[in-house]
N, CA and C atoms of all chains as a GROMACS GRO file, in nm:
protein
  627
    1GLY      N    1   7.920  12.914 -10.905
    1GLY     CA    2   7.824  12.917 -11.016
    1GLY      C    3   7.762  12.782 -11.040
    2MET      N    4   7.661  12.778 -11.121
    2MET     CA    5   7.592  12.650 -11.146
    2MET      C    6   7.648  12.585 -11.271
    3ASP      N    7   7.669  12.457 -11.262
    3ASP     CA    8   7.719  12.387 -11.382
    3ASP      C    9   7.602  12.327 -11.457
    4SER      N   10   7.632  12.260 -11.567
    4SER     CA   11   7.524  12.211 -11.652
    4SER      C   12   7.480  12.072 -11.612
    5GLY      N   13   7.518  12.027 -11.494
    5GLY     CA   14   7.487  11.889 -11.461
    5GLY      C   15   7.355  11.870 -11.390
    6PHE      N   16   7.262  11.965 -11.402
    6PHE     CA   17   7.136  11.950 -11.329
    6PHE      C   18   7.038  11.859 -11.398
    7GLY      N   19   7.048  11.852 -11.528
    7GLY     CA   20   6.947  11.777 -11.600
    7GLY      C   21   6.813  11.841 -11.580
    8SER      N   22   6.710  11.763 -11.585
    8SER     CA   23   6.577  11.822 -11.572
    8SER      C   24   6.497  11.759 -11.459
    9ASP      N   25   6.564  11.698 -11.364
    9ASP     CA   26   6.482  11.648 -11.254
    9ASP      C   27   6.496  11.738 -11.132
   10PHE      N   28   6.382  11.784 -11.085
   10PHE     CA   29   6.380  11.877 -10.974
   10PHE      C   30   6.321  11.813 -10.852
   11GLY      N   31   6.353  11.871 -10.740
   11GLY     CA   32   6.287  11.828 -10.617
   11GLY      C   33   6.314  11.684 -10.581
   12THR      N   34   6.430  11.636 -10.617
   12THR     CA   35   6.460  11.495 -10.586
   12THR      C   36   6.510  11.481 -10.444
   13GLY      N   37   6.514  11.590 -10.371
   13GLY     CA   38   6.551  11.580 -10.231
   13GLY      C   39   6.700  11.590 -10.206
   14GLY      N   40   6.769  11.644 -10.304
   14GLY     CA   41   6.911  11.674 -10.281
   14GLY      C   42   7.001  11.553 -10.284
   15GLY      N   43   6.959  11.450 -10.357
   15GLY     CA   44   7.046  11.332 -10.364
   15GLY      C   45   7.144  11.340 -10.479
   16GLY      N   46   7.170  11.462 -10.522
   16GLY     CA   47   7.248  11.479 -10.644
   16GLY      C   48   7.397  11.481 -10.625
   17GLY      N   49   7.444  11.418 -10.522
   17GLY     CA   50   7.590  11.408 -10.507
   17GLY      C   51   7.657  11.541 -10.484
   18GLY      N   52   7.596  11.629 -10.404
   18GLY     CA   53   7.665  11.753 -10.367
   18GLY      C   54   7.630  11.869 -10.458
   19LYS      N   55   7.559  11.846 -10.569
   19LYS     CA   56   7.522  11.957 -10.658
   19LYS      C   57   7.402  12.029 -10.599
   20LEU      N   58   7.389  12.156 -10.634
   20LEU     CA   59   7.275  12.236 -10.587
   20LEU      C   60   7.146  12.184 -10.650
   21ASP      N   61   7.041  12.177 -10.570
   21ASP     CA   62   6.912  12.131 -10.619
   21ASP      C   63   6.829  12.252 -10.663
   22PRO      N   64   6.804  12.266 -10.792
   22PRO     CA   65   6.730  12.384 -10.841
   22PRO      C   66   6.590  12.392 -10.783
   23GLY      N   67   6.528  12.276 -10.762
   23GLY     CA   68   6.393  12.274 -10.706
   23GLY      C   69   6.390  12.339 -10.570
   24LEU      N   70   6.491  12.306 -10.490
   24LEU     CA   71   6.500  12.361 -10.355
   24LEU      C   72   6.524  12.512 -10.361
   25ILE      N   73   6.613  12.550 -10.453
   25ILE     CA   74   6.643  12.692 -10.468
   25ILE      C   75   6.517  12.768 -10.506
   26MET      N   76   6.441  12.712 -10.599
   26MET     CA   77   6.319  12.779 -10.644
   26MET      C   78   6.221  12.794 -10.528
   27GLU      N   79   6.210  12.689 -10.448
   27GLU     CA   80   6.120  12.697 -10.333
   27GLU      C   81   6.165  12.805 -10.235
   28GLN      N   82   6.295  12.810 -10.210
   28GLN     CA   83   6.347  12.910 -10.118
   28GLN      C   84   6.324  13.050 -10.171
   29VAL      N   85   6.344  13.067 -10.301
   29VAL     CA   86   6.322  13.199 -10.362
   29VAL      C   87   6.176  13.240 -10.347
   30LYS      N   88   6.086  13.143 -10.370
   30LYS     CA   89   5.943  13.174 -10.355
   30LYS      C   90   5.910  13.220 -10.214
   31VAL      N   91   5.971  13.155 -10.117
   31VAL     CA   92   5.948  13.193  -9.978
   31VAL      C   93   5.999  13.334  -9.953
   32GLN      N   94   6.119  13.363 -10.002
   32GLN     CA   95   6.176  13.497  -9.986
   32GLN      C   96   6.085  13.602 -10.046
   33ILE      N   97   6.034  13.573 -10.163
   33ILE     CA   98   5.945  13.667 -10.232
   33ILE      C   99   5.818  13.689 -10.150
   34ALA      N  100   5.763  13.581 -10.097
   34ALA     CA  101   5.641  13.593 -10.017
   34ALA      C  102   5.665  13.678  -9.894
   35VAL      N  103   5.779  13.656  -9.830
   35VAL     CA  104   5.814  13.735  -9.712
   35VAL      C  105   5.827  13.882  -9.748
   36ALA      N  106   5.894  13.910  -9.858
   36ALA     CA  107   5.913  14.048  -9.902
   36ALA      C  108   5.779  14.116  -9.929
   37ASN      N  109   5.688  14.042  -9.991
   37ASN     CA  110   5.556  14.098 -10.019
   37ASN      C  111   5.477  14.126  -9.893
   38ALA      N  112   5.486  14.036  -9.798
   38ALA     CA  113   5.418  14.056  -9.670
   38ALA      C  114   5.472  14.180  -9.600
   39GLN      N  115   5.602  14.198  -9.605
   39GLN     CA  116   5.664  14.315  -9.542
   39GLN      C  117   5.619  14.444  -9.608
   40GLU      N  118   5.614  14.439  -9.740
   40GLU     CA  119   5.570  14.556  -9.816
   40GLU      C  120   5.426  14.592  -9.777
   41LEU      N  121   5.342  14.492  -9.772
   41LEU     CA  122   5.202  14.513  -9.737
   41LEU      C  123   5.189  14.575  -9.598
   42LEU      N  124   5.261  14.516  -9.504
   42LEU     CA  125   5.257  14.562  -9.366
   42LEU      C  126   5.304  14.706  -9.353
   43GLN      N  127   5.410  14.738  -9.426
   43GLN     CA  128   5.466  14.872  -9.419
   43GLN      C  129   5.366  14.976  -9.468
   44ARG      N  130   5.303  14.949  -9.581
   44ARG     CA  131   5.208  15.044  -9.636
   44ARG      C  132   5.081  15.052  -9.554
   45MET      N  133   5.038  14.938  -9.503
   45MET     CA  134   4.919  14.933  -9.418
   45MET      C  135   4.942  15.015  -9.291
   46THR      N  136   5.058  15.000  -9.232
   46THR     CA  137   5.091  15.074  -9.112
   46THR      C  138   5.089  15.224  -9.140
   47ASP      N  139   5.148  15.262  -9.250
   47ASP     CA  140   5.151  15.403  -9.290
   47ASP      C  141   5.009  15.458  -9.304
   48LYS      N  142   4.926  15.387  -9.382
   48LYS     CA  143   4.792  15.437  -9.409
   48LYS      C  144   4.706  15.441  -9.283
   49CYS      N  145   4.717  15.339  -9.201
   49CYS     CA  146   4.631  15.332  -9.083
   49CYS      C  147   4.677  15.427  -8.974
   50PHE      N  148   4.805  15.452  -8.970
   50PHE     CA  149   4.852  15.554  -8.877
   50PHE      C  150   4.794  15.690  -8.917
   51ARG      N  151   4.798  15.719  -9.046
   51ARG     CA  152   4.744  15.847  -9.094
   51ARG      C  153   4.596  15.860  -9.067
   52LYS      N  154   4.522  15.750  -9.085
   52LYS     CA  155   4.376  15.757  -9.070
   52LYS      C  156   4.333  15.763  -8.924
   53CYS      N  157   4.407  15.696  -8.839
   53CYS     CA  158   4.354  15.668  -8.705
   53CYS      C  159   4.418  15.747  -8.591
   54ILE      N  160   4.538  15.795  -8.614
   54ILE     CA  161   4.606  15.865  -8.506
   54ILE      C  162   4.607  16.014  -8.535
   55GLY      N  163   4.542  16.089  -8.447
   55GLY     CA  164   4.541  16.233  -8.462
   55GLY      C  165   4.665  16.289  -8.398
   56LYS      N  166   4.644  16.363  -8.292
   56LYS     CA  167   4.761  16.411  -8.221
   56LYS      C  168   4.811  16.300  -8.130
   57PRO      N  169   4.932  16.256  -8.146
   57PRO     CA  170   4.979  16.140  -8.070
   57PRO      C  171   4.978  16.166  -7.920
   58GLY      N  172   4.908  16.078  -7.848
   58GLY     CA  173   4.902  16.090  -7.703
   58GLY      C  174   5.005  16.002  -7.636
   59GLY      N  175   4.986  15.975  -7.510
   59GLY     CA  176   5.082  15.896  -7.435
   59GLY      C  177   5.070  15.747  -7.458
   60ALA      N  178   4.956  15.707  -7.520
   60ALA     CA  179   4.934  15.564  -7.549
   60ALA      C  180   4.825  15.558  -7.656
   61LEU      N  181   4.806  15.441  -7.714
   61LEU     CA  182   4.696  15.423  -7.810
   61LEU      C  183   4.568  15.403  -7.730
   62ASP      N  184   4.470  15.491  -7.743
   62ASP     CA  185   4.347  15.470  -7.668
   62ASP      C  186   4.257  15.371  -7.741
   63ASN      N  187   4.144  15.338  -7.677
   63ASN     CA  188   4.056  15.233  -7.730
   63ASN      C  189   4.003  15.263  -7.869
   64SER      N  190   3.964  15.387  -7.890
   64SER     CA  191   3.907  15.422  -8.020
   64SER      C  192   4.014  15.413  -8.128
   65GLU      N  193   4.135  15.451  -8.093
   65GLU     CA  194   4.245  15.441  -8.190
   65GLU      C  195   4.271  15.294  -8.224
   66GLN      N  196   4.270  15.210  -8.124
   66GLN     CA  197   4.295  15.067  -8.149
   66GLN      C  198   4.186  15.007  -8.235
   67LYS      N  199   4.060  15.043  -8.204
   67LYS     CA  200   3.948  14.994  -8.285
   67LYS      C  201   3.962  15.039  -8.430
   68CYS      N  202   3.999  15.165  -8.444
   68CYS     CA  203   4.016  15.222  -8.578
   68CYS      C  204   4.124  15.148  -8.654
   69ILE      N  205   4.237  15.124  -8.588
   69ILE     CA  206   4.348  15.055  -8.654
   69ILE      C  207   4.304  14.915  -8.698
   70ALA      N  208   4.232  14.844  -8.610
   70ALA     CA  209   4.187  14.709  -8.643
   70ALA      C  210   4.097  14.710  -8.766
   71MET      N  211   4.002  14.802  -8.768
   71MET     CA  212   3.911  14.813  -8.883
   71MET      C  213   3.988  14.853  -9.008
   72CYS      N  214   4.080  14.945  -8.988
   72CYS     CA  215   4.159  14.994  -9.100
   72CYS      C  216   4.240  14.881  -9.165
   73MET      N  217   4.296  14.796  -9.082
   73MET     CA  218   4.372  14.683  -9.134
   73MET      C  219   4.286  14.596  -9.224
   74ASP      N  220   4.165  14.565  -9.174
   74ASP     CA  221   4.075  14.480  -9.253
   74ASP      C  222   4.034  14.548  -9.382
   75ARG      N  223   4.005  14.681  -9.374
   75ARG     CA  224   3.966  14.752  -9.495
   75ARG      C  225   4.082  14.761  -9.594
   76TYR      N  226   4.200  14.774  -9.539
   76TYR     CA  227   4.318  14.780  -9.629
   76TYR      C  228   4.334  14.649  -9.706
   77MET      N  229   4.314  14.537  -9.634
   77MET     CA  230   4.320  14.406  -9.699
   77MET      C  231   4.210  14.393  -9.804
   78ASP      N  232   4.088  14.436  -9.769
   78ASP     CA  233   3.978  14.434  -9.866
   78ASP      C  234   4.016  14.514  -9.990
   79SER      N  235   4.074  14.630  -9.966
   79SER     CA  236   4.112  14.718 -10.078
   79SER      C  237   4.218  14.650 -10.164
   80TRP      N  238   4.316  14.596 -10.098
   80TRP     CA  239   4.425  14.529 -10.169
   80TRP      C  240   4.368  14.418 -10.258
   81ASN      N  241   4.278  14.337 -10.202
   81ASN     CA  242   4.218  14.228 -10.279
   81ASN      C  243   4.135  14.280 -10.395
   82THR      N  244   4.060  14.388 -10.371
   82THR     CA  245   3.980  14.448 -10.478
   82THR      C  246   4.069  14.496 -10.592
   83VAL      N  247   4.176  14.564 -10.555
   83VAL     CA  248   4.271  14.615 -10.655
   83VAL      C  249   4.334  14.499 -10.732
   84SER      N  250   4.373  14.396 -10.661
   84SER     CA  251   4.435  14.279 -10.723
   84SER      C  252   4.342  14.215 -10.826
   85ARG      N  253   4.215  14.198 -10.786
   85ARG     CA  254   4.117  14.140 -10.878
   85ARG      C  255   4.095  14.229 -10.999
   86ALA      N  256   4.079  14.359 -10.973
   86ALA     CA  257   4.053  14.454 -11.083
   86ALA      C  258   4.171  14.457 -11.180
   87TYR      N  259   4.290  14.458 -11.127
   87TYR     CA  260   4.409  14.460 -11.212
   87TYR      C  261   4.418  14.332 -11.294
   88ASN      N  262   4.393  14.219 -11.229
   88ASN     CA  263   4.398  14.092 -11.299
   88ASN      C  264   4.296  14.088 -11.412
   89SER      N  265   4.174  14.135 -11.386
   89SER     CA  266   4.071  14.140 -11.490
   89SER      C  267   4.117  14.223 -11.608
   90ARG      N  268   4.177  14.338 -11.576
   90ARG     CA  269   4.223  14.427 -11.682
   90ARG      C  270   4.330  14.359 -11.767
   91LEU      N  271   4.421  14.288 -11.703
   91LEU     CA  272   4.526  14.218 -11.775
   91LEU      C  273   4.467  14.110 -11.866
   92GLN      N  274   4.367  14.038 -11.815
   92GLN     CA  275   4.304  13.934 -11.896
   92GLN      C  276   4.240  13.997 -12.019
   93ARG      N  277   4.173  14.110 -11.997
   93ARG     CA  278   4.107  14.180 -12.106
   93ARG      C  279   4.208  14.226 -12.210
   94GLU      N  280   4.321  14.279 -12.163
   94GLU     CA  281   4.426  14.325 -12.254
   94GLU      C  282   4.479  14.208 -12.336
   95ARG      N  283   4.501  14.097 -12.270
   95ARG     CA  284   4.553  13.978 -12.340
   95ARG      C  285   4.454  13.929 -12.443
   96ALA      N  286   4.325  13.933 -12.407
   96ALA     CA  287   4.222  13.886 -12.499
   96ALA      C  288   4.214  13.974 -12.623
   97ASN      N  289   4.250  14.101 -12.606
   97ASN     CA  290   4.242  14.195 -12.718
   97ASN      C  291   4.364  14.196 -12.808
   98MET      N  292   4.464  14.119 -12.769
   98MET     CA  293   4.588  14.125 -12.848
   98MET      C  294   4.578  14.054 -12.981
   99ARG      N  295   6.255  15.468 -10.454
   99ARG     CA  296   6.258  15.321 -10.445
   99ARG      C  297   6.206  15.262 -10.576
  100SER      N  298   6.280  15.173 -10.634
  100SER     CA  299   6.240  15.118 -10.763
  100SER      C  300   6.126  15.021 -10.744
  101ARG      N  301   6.025  15.035 -10.826
  101ARG     CA  302   5.912  14.944 -10.816
  101ARG      C  303   5.903  14.850 -10.935
  102ARG      N  304   5.997  14.856 -11.020
  102ARG     CA  305   5.984  14.779 -11.143
  102ARG      C  306   6.095  14.676 -11.155
  103GLY      N  307   6.055  14.559 -11.191
  103GLY     CA  308   6.155  14.458 -11.226
  103GLY      C  309   6.178  14.462 -11.374
  104GLY      N  310   6.213  14.353 -11.434
  104GLY     CA  311   6.231  14.348 -11.578
  104GLY      C  312   6.356  14.419 -11.624
  105THR      N  313   6.381  14.409 -11.751
  105THR     CA  314   6.506  14.465 -11.802
  105THR      C  315   6.480  14.578 -11.901
  106GLY      N  316   6.365  14.638 -11.894
  106GLY     CA  317   6.345  14.758 -11.976
  106GLY      C  318   6.276  14.733 -12.108
  107ARG      N  319   6.246  14.606 -12.138
  107ARG     CA  320   6.178  14.583 -12.266
  107ARG      C  321   6.027  14.583 -12.245
  108ASP      N  322   5.984  14.608 -12.123
  108ASP     CA  323   5.840  14.602 -12.096
  108ASP      C  324   5.775  14.738 -12.122
  109ARG      N  325   5.644  14.735 -12.129
  109ARG     CA  326   5.571  14.856 -12.163
  109ARG      C  327   5.541  14.939 -12.039
  110GLY      N  328   5.642  15.000 -11.986
  110GLY     CA  329   5.623  15.094 -11.876
  110GLY      C  330   5.556  15.031 -11.757
  111ASP      N  331   5.477  15.110 -11.690
  111ASP     CA  332   5.428  15.069 -11.560
  111ASP      C  333   5.299  14.990 -11.562
  112THR      N  334   5.254  14.950 -11.680
  112THR     CA  335   5.131  14.871 -11.681
  112THR      C  336   5.159  14.732 -11.625
  113GLY      N  337   5.287  14.698 -11.618
  113GLY     CA  338   5.322  14.569 -11.562
  113GLY      C  339   5.251  14.455 -11.631
  114SER      N  340   5.221  14.471 -11.759
  114SER     CA  341   5.138  14.372 -11.825
  114SER      C  342   5.218  14.251 -11.864
  115ALA      N  343   5.146  14.148 -11.900
  115ALA     CA  344   5.211  14.024 -11.940
  115ALA      C  345   5.246  14.026 -12.088
  116MET      N  346   5.226  14.141 -12.151
  116MET     CA  347   5.243  14.147 -12.296
  116MET      C  348   5.389  14.127 -12.337
  117ASP      N  349   5.480  14.188 -12.259
  117ASP     CA  350   5.620  14.173 -12.294
  117ASP      C  351   5.694  14.109 -12.178
  118PRO      N  352   5.715  13.979 -12.181
  118PRO     CA  353   5.787  13.917 -12.070
  118PRO      C  354   5.930  13.969 -12.066
  119PRO      N  355   5.979  13.996 -11.947
  119PRO     CA  356   6.114  14.049 -11.938
  119PRO      C  357   6.216  13.945 -11.984
  120SER      N  358   6.324  13.994 -12.039
  120SER     CA  359   6.426  13.903 -12.086
  120SER      C  360   6.505  13.848 -11.969
  121ALA      N  361   6.512  13.718 -11.960
  121ALA     CA  362   6.589  13.657 -11.852
  121ALA      C  363   6.722  13.606 -11.903
  122ALA      N  364   6.758  13.654 -12.021
  122ALA     CA  365   6.884  13.609 -12.079
  122ALA      C  366   6.998  13.644 -11.988
  123GLY      N  367   7.084  13.551 -11.962
  123GLY     CA  368   7.196  13.579 -11.874
  123GLY      C  369   7.165  13.540 -11.731
  124LEU      N  370   7.037  13.548 -11.693
  124LEU     CA  371   7.000  13.503 -11.560
  124LEU      C  372   6.966  13.355 -11.566
  125GLY      N  373   7.001  13.282 -11.463
  125GLY     CA  374   6.968  13.140 -11.461
  125GLY      C  375   7.066  13.058 -11.543
  126GLY      N  376   7.157  13.126 -11.608
  126GLY     CA  377   7.262  13.054 -11.679
  126GLY      C  378   7.207  12.965 -11.788
  127ALA      N  379   7.262  12.844 -11.798
  127ALA     CA  380   7.226  12.756 -11.908
  127ALA      C  381   7.099  12.677 -11.879
  128ASP      N  382   7.045  12.687 -11.759
  128ASP     CA  383   6.931  12.603 -11.724
  128ASP      C  384   6.802  12.670 -11.767
  129PRO      N  385   6.735  12.612 -11.868
  129PRO     CA  386   6.614  12.677 -11.920
  129PRO      C  387   6.499  12.679 -11.821
  130GLN      N  388   6.494  12.576 -11.733
  130GLN     CA  389   6.384  12.574 -11.638
  130GLN      C  390   6.401  12.681 -11.531
  131LEU      N  391   6.526  12.706 -11.493
  131LEU     CA  392   6.555  12.811 -11.397
  131LEU      C  393   6.526  12.946 -11.459
  132GLN      N  394   6.562  12.957 -11.588
  132GLN     CA  395   6.538  13.080 -11.661
  132GLN      C  396   6.387  13.109 -11.667
  133ARG      N  397   6.312  13.006 -11.696
  133ARG     CA  398   6.166  13.019 -11.704
  133ARG      C  399   6.109  13.060 -11.569
  134PHE      N  400   6.162  12.996 -11.465
  134PHE     CA  401   6.120  13.026 -11.328
  134PHE      C  402   6.141  13.174 -11.299
  135ILE      N  403   6.258  13.224 -11.333
  135ILE     CA  404   6.290  13.364 -11.310
  135ILE      C  405   6.196  13.456 -11.387
  136GLU      N  406   6.168  13.420 -11.512
  136GLU     CA  407   6.075  13.501 -11.592
  136GLU      C  408   5.939  13.508 -11.525
  137VAL      N  409   5.890  13.392 -11.486
  137VAL     CA  410   5.756  13.384 -11.425
  137VAL      C  411   5.752  13.463 -11.294
  138GLU      N  412   5.852  13.441 -11.210
  138GLU     CA  413   5.852  13.507 -11.080
  138GLU      C  414   5.869  13.658 -11.094
  139THR      N  415   5.949  13.699 -11.189
  139THR     CA  416   5.969  13.842 -11.214
  139THR      C  417   5.836  13.907 -11.254
  140GLN      N  418   5.764  13.837 -11.342
  140GLN     CA  419   5.636  13.889 -11.386
  140GLN      C  420   5.537  13.898 -11.270
  141LYS      N  421   5.534  13.792 -11.188
  141LYS     CA  422   5.445  13.792 -11.072
  141LYS      C  423   5.479  13.908 -10.980
  142GLN      N  424   5.608  13.934 -10.964
  142GLN     CA  425   5.651  14.042 -10.876
  142GLN      C  426   5.611  14.178 -10.928
  143ARG      N  427   5.619  14.196 -11.059
  143ARG     CA  428   5.576  14.323 -11.116
  143ARG      C  429   5.428  14.343 -11.091
  144PHE      N  430   5.351  14.236 -11.104
  144PHE     CA  431   5.208  14.243 -11.073
  144PHE      C  432   5.189  14.285 -10.928
  145GLN      N  433   5.254  14.215 -10.838
  145GLN     CA  434   5.241  14.245 -10.695
  145GLN      C  435   5.278  14.389 -10.665
  146GLN      N  436   5.389  14.434 -10.720
  146GLN     CA  437   5.435  14.570 -10.694
  146GLN      C  438   5.332  14.672 -10.740
  147LEU      N  439   5.273  14.648 -10.853
  147LEU     CA  440   5.172  14.740 -10.903
  147LEU      C  441   5.047  14.738 -10.817
  148VAL      N  442   5.011  14.621 -10.768
  148VAL     CA  443   4.896  14.614 -10.677
  148VAL      C  444   4.924  14.695 -10.552
  149HIS      N  445   5.044  14.681 -10.498
  149HIS     CA  446   5.083  14.760 -10.380
  149HIS      C  447   5.071  14.909 -10.411
  150GLN      N  448   5.127  14.947 -10.523
  150GLN     CA  449   5.130  15.089 -10.560
  150GLN      C  450   4.989  15.144 -10.582
  151MET      N  451   4.907  15.071 -10.655
  151MET     CA  452   4.771  15.119 -10.684
  151MET      C  453   4.684  15.119 -10.559
  152THR      N  454   4.703  15.019 -10.474
  152THR     CA  455   4.625  15.017 -10.349
  152THR      C  456   4.654  15.143 -10.269
  153GLU      N  457   4.782  15.178 -10.262
  153GLU     CA  458   4.821  15.296 -10.188
  153GLU      C  459   4.760  15.424 -10.248
  154LEU      N  460   4.772  15.438 -10.379
  154LEU     CA  461   4.719  15.555 -10.446
  154LEU      C  462   4.568  15.562 -10.434
  155CYS      N  463   4.502  15.450 -10.461
  155CYS     CA  464   4.356  15.449 -10.464
  155CYS      C  465   4.296  15.462 -10.324
  156TRP      N  466   4.366  15.415 -10.226
  156TRP     CA  467   4.323  15.434 -10.087
  156TRP      C  468   4.304  15.583 -10.058
  157GLU      N  469   4.400  15.662 -10.105
  157GLU     CA  470   4.391  15.806 -10.083
  157GLU      C  471   4.269  15.866 -10.150
  158LYS      N  472   4.233  15.811 -10.264
  158LYS     CA  473   4.122  15.868 -10.341
  158LYS      C  474   3.986  15.812 -10.301
  159CYS      N  475   3.986  15.691 -10.249
  159CYS     CA  476   3.859  15.620 -10.235
  159CYS      C  477   3.814  15.593 -10.092
  160MET      N  478   3.905  15.604  -9.999
  160MET     CA  479   3.871  15.564  -9.862
  160MET      C  480   3.857  15.687  -9.773
  161ASP      N  481   3.740  15.704  -9.716
  161ASP     CA  482   3.725  15.810  -9.615
  161ASP      C  483   3.766  15.755  -9.481
  162LYS      N  484   3.665  15.724  -9.398
  162LYS     CA  485   3.698  15.666  -9.269
  162LYS      C  486   3.678  15.516  -9.276
  163PRO      N  487   3.776  15.437  -9.238
  163PRO     CA  488   3.760  15.291  -9.245
  163PRO      C  489   3.643  15.245  -9.159
  164GLY      N  490   3.548  15.175  -9.223
  164GLY     CA  491   3.430  15.128  -9.152
  164GLY      C  492   3.434  14.978  -9.131
  165PRO      N  493   3.321  14.921  -9.091
  165PRO     CA  494   3.317  14.777  -9.063
  165PRO      C  495   3.324  14.692  -9.189
  166LYS      N  496   3.296  14.752  -9.304
  166LYS     CA  497   3.318  14.678  -9.428
  166LYS      C  498   3.346  14.777  -9.542
  167LEU      N  499   3.393  14.722  -9.654
  167LEU     CA  500   3.419  14.805  -9.771
  167LEU      C  501   3.287  14.825  -9.844
  168ASP      N  502   3.229  14.947  -9.837
  168ASP     CA  503   3.098  14.964  -9.900
  168ASP      C  504   3.111  14.966 -10.052
  169SER      N  505   2.997  14.950 -10.118
  169SER     CA  506   3.000  14.928 -10.263
  169SER      C  507   3.051  15.051 -10.337
  170ARG      N  508   3.029  15.169 -10.278
  170ARG     CA  509   3.077  15.290 -10.345
  170ARG      C  510   3.230  15.294 -10.346
  171ALA      N  511   3.287  15.258 -10.231
  171ALA     CA  512   3.433  15.254 -10.222
  171ALA      C  513   3.489  15.147 -10.314
  172GLU      N  514   3.423  15.033 -10.316
  172GLU     CA  515   3.469  14.923 -10.401
  172GLU      C  516   3.469  14.964 -10.547
  173THR      N  517   3.360  15.028 -10.590
  173THR     CA  518   3.353  15.078 -10.728
  173THR      C  519   3.464  15.177 -10.755
  174CYS      N  520   3.488  15.263 -10.657
  174CYS     CA  521   3.594  15.363 -10.671
  174CYS      C  522   3.729  15.296 -10.694
  175PHE      N  523   3.756  15.192 -10.615
  175PHE     CA  524   3.883  15.121 -10.630
  175PHE      C  525   3.896  15.060 -10.770
  176VAL      N  526   3.789  14.997 -10.816
  176VAL     CA  527   3.793  14.934 -10.949
  176VAL      C  528   3.817  15.040 -11.057
  177ASN      N  529   3.741  15.150 -11.049
  177ASN     CA  530   3.761  15.259 -11.146
  177ASN      C  531   3.902  15.313 -11.139
  178CYS      N  532   3.951  15.326 -11.017
  178CYS     CA  533   4.084  15.381 -10.995
  178CYS      C  534   4.191  15.297 -11.066
  179VAL      N  535   4.179  15.166 -11.052
  179VAL     CA  536   4.274  15.076 -11.118
  179VAL      C  537   4.269  15.095 -11.269
  180GLU      N  538   4.148  15.095 -11.322
  180GLU     CA  539   4.131  15.109 -11.467
  180GLU      C  540   4.188  15.242 -11.516
  181ARG      N  541   4.156  15.349 -11.446
  181ARG     CA  542   4.203  15.482 -11.488
  181ARG      C  543   4.354  15.494 -11.471
  182PHE      N  544   4.410  15.430 -11.373
  182PHE     CA  545   4.555  15.433 -11.356
  182PHE      C  546   4.624  15.369 -11.476
  183ILE      N  547   4.572  15.253 -11.516
  183ILE     CA  548   4.631  15.185 -11.630
  183ILE      C  549   4.608  15.263 -11.758
  184ASP      N  550   4.489  15.322 -11.771
  184ASP     CA  551   4.463  15.409 -11.886
  184ASP      C  552   4.564  15.524 -11.890
  185THR      N  553   4.589  15.583 -11.774
  185THR     CA  554   4.684  15.694 -11.766
  185THR      C  555   4.823  15.650 -11.811
  186SER      N  556   4.864  15.535 -11.763
  186SER     CA  557   4.994  15.482 -11.798
  186SER      C  558   5.006  15.459 -11.948
  187GLN      N  559   4.903  15.401 -12.007
  187GLN     CA  560   4.904  15.376 -12.151
  187GLN      C  561   4.899  15.506 -12.230
  188PHE      N  562   4.820  15.600 -12.182
  188PHE     CA  563   4.808  15.729 -12.248
  188PHE      C  564   4.945  15.796 -12.256
  189ILE      N  565   5.014  15.794 -12.143
  189ILE     CA  566   5.145  15.857 -12.136
  189ILE      C  567   5.242  15.792 -12.234
  190LEU      N  568   5.243  15.659 -12.236
  190LEU     CA  569   5.331  15.588 -12.328
  190LEU      C  570   5.298  15.619 -12.472
  191ASN      N  571   5.169  15.615 -12.505
  191ASN     CA  572   5.129  15.640 -12.644
  191ASN      C  573   5.164  15.780 -12.689
  192ARG      N  574   5.136  15.875 -12.601
  192ARG     CA  575   5.164  16.014 -12.640
  192ARG      C  576   5.314  16.037 -12.652
  193LEU      N  577   5.388  15.976 -12.564
  193LEU     CA  578   5.533  15.988 -12.571
  193LEU      C  579   5.585  15.931 -12.703
  194GLU      N  580   5.530  15.816 -12.740
  194GLU     CA  581   5.568  15.754 -12.866
  194GLU      C  582   5.540  15.847 -12.983
  195GLN      N  583   5.420  15.909 -12.979
  195GLN     CA  584   5.382  16.001 -13.087
  195GLN      C  585   5.474  16.121 -13.095
  196THR      N  586   5.502  16.178 -12.980
  196THR     CA  587   5.585  16.298 -12.983
  196THR      C  588   5.728  16.266 -13.026
  197GLN      N  589   5.774  16.145 -12.995
  197GLN     CA  590   5.906  16.104 -13.042
  197GLN      C  591   5.904  16.090 -13.194
  198LYS      N  592   5.794  16.026 -13.242
  198LYS     CA  593   5.785  15.999 -13.386
  198LYS      C  594   5.784  16.128 -13.467
  199SER      N  595   5.709  16.227 -13.416
  199SER     CA  596   5.698  16.351 -13.494
  199SER      C  597   5.826  16.434 -13.483
  200LYS      N  598   5.923  16.379 -13.410
  200LYS     CA  599   6.057  16.438 -13.401
  200LYS      C  600   6.060  16.575 -13.337
  201SER      N  601   5.951  16.618 -13.276
  201SER     CA  602   5.961  16.744 -13.202
  201SER      C  603   6.037  16.717 -13.074
  202ALA      N  604   6.104  16.820 -13.025
  202ALA     CA  605   6.180  16.802 -12.902
  202ALA      C  606   6.087  16.771 -12.789
  203PHE      N  607   6.130  16.688 -12.699
  203PHE     CA  608   6.047  16.646 -12.587
  203PHE      C  609   6.001  16.768 -12.504
  204SER      N  610   6.092  16.861 -12.484
  204SER     CA  611   6.058  16.976 -12.402
  204SER      C  612   5.954  17.064 -12.469
  205GLU      N  613   5.955  17.062 -12.603
  205GLU     CA  614   5.853  17.136 -12.678
  205GLU      C  615   5.715  17.082 -12.646
  206SER      N  616   5.703  16.949 -12.648
  206SER     CA  617   5.572  16.889 -12.627
  206SER      C  618   5.526  16.904 -12.483
  207LEU      N  619   5.618  16.924 -12.391
  207LEU     CA  620   5.583  16.943 -12.251
  207LEU      C  621   5.511  17.076 -12.230
  208SER      N  622   5.539  17.170 -12.318
  208SER     CA  623   5.477  17.301 -12.299
  208SER      C  624   5.342  17.310 -12.368
  209ASP      N  625   5.291  17.195 -12.418
  209ASP     CA  626   5.159  17.194 -12.486
  209ASP      C  627   5.047  17.237 -12.390
   0.00000   0.00000   0.00000
């Protein structure tokens, strides 16, 4: 467990005499979160683009299927960004109305 | 699969910043770590909702993926987000009302 000896200096590079550096932990957590989000995105994108682009599964991905998947990926990212912006705007509006 | 963080004091699935989740007990005695957890938890709820809405709205708004996101699809996505949040708030408000009027929940379901 963590003791109370951290004080309030972060990111000092771990010179704290063997104690855990909270700054480092926070950075590592942020990385983990980013990785998890990327995985989530990829998983859903794969699902959606498979549904849109692959009809009856053949022996390999043909050219049109590959083109479709590539376009689908870009459109999925566009959609994700649009949704993110729209949601953020809505949250700002809600906060402004409070 | 659970899509929500927080500890239950938040307003349902709007994932809004209105009620920050309680980080009491997490992060121990360190207030900066506690704050970090609060902030990251909130960011994650936002992200999760974006994932969820993108998935839902894709079904409603995207026909065949083209070379760009046309303006009609873009408008659809924006409307979709707004209506999703409206739906979420509507459900919460109505639930609150039906609880207040003390009618049984199952009664109000048959409305």
